[in-house]
N, C-alpha and C positions, 0 to 999 in steps of 0.2 A: 798570768805571765809574770815571772820574777825578773826584775830588771833593776839593778842598783843605780844605773844612770838616771832613769826617769823618776825614781823614788815614788812618792805618793801621787805624782802627776800621771802615772800610768792609768789611774782611775779616770782622769779627765780625758785622756786619749781614747780609752775604751768607750767612754760615754759619748764622745764625738762620733765615733764609728757607729754606735748604736743609734744615735740621733739621725745620722745620714741614711742608714739602712731603713729606719722607720719611715722617713720621708719618701725614699725611693719605693718602698712597698706600697704606700698610699697611691703614688702615681701609677704604679703597675695595676693595682686593683681598680682604680678609677677608669683607666683606659680599657680594661677588660669588661667592666660593667657597661661601658659605652659601646661595646662591640668592636673595639679597635684592637690592633695587634699589640701584644706585650712588647714594649720597646727595650726591655732589658732581659737578655738571655740568662745571665748569671752574674753574681757579684763575688769578687774575691777581695778580702781586706786584710791588712796587716799593720803592725806597728813596727817601724824601722828598728832594727836591732841596735844595741848599744855601739857595737863596732862600726856598723854602717853609718850611724848618726855622727860618731866622732870623725870618721873619714870625711863625711860631707862638710862638717864644720871646718875641718882643716883645709879642704879644697877651696872653700869660700873665704878663708882667711879669718874665721871667727875663733875666739877663744872657746875652748871645749867646756862650756857651762850648760847647765840645764836651762837657764833663762834664754841663752842664745838658741838652744835646740828648739825651744817652744815658741820663740818670737822671730827668729831669723830664717828658719828652715820650715818650709810649708808642706812637707810631706812626711812628717813624723808618723802620722796616722793617715791612711788614705784608702779609698775604695778604688778598685780597678774594675771598671764596667766593661763588659763586652757588648756593645750596642750594635 
């Protein structure tokens, strides 16, 4: 994903998503091995677009900086689970 706002931090956001997905996959496999229902139907993930992040920073009254995007806004990268 090319994004000038996040710069090199895009790798950290992608890594966070990969880490969460790996943990959720372990939970899914563990429950299936135990004969229980899979609690997760599917997972959709995204990294908030530059425009959307800047809009959110403005709405919250924060200066539009990468540091604020990564420390003040908690959904720059997120999973959307359909449980």
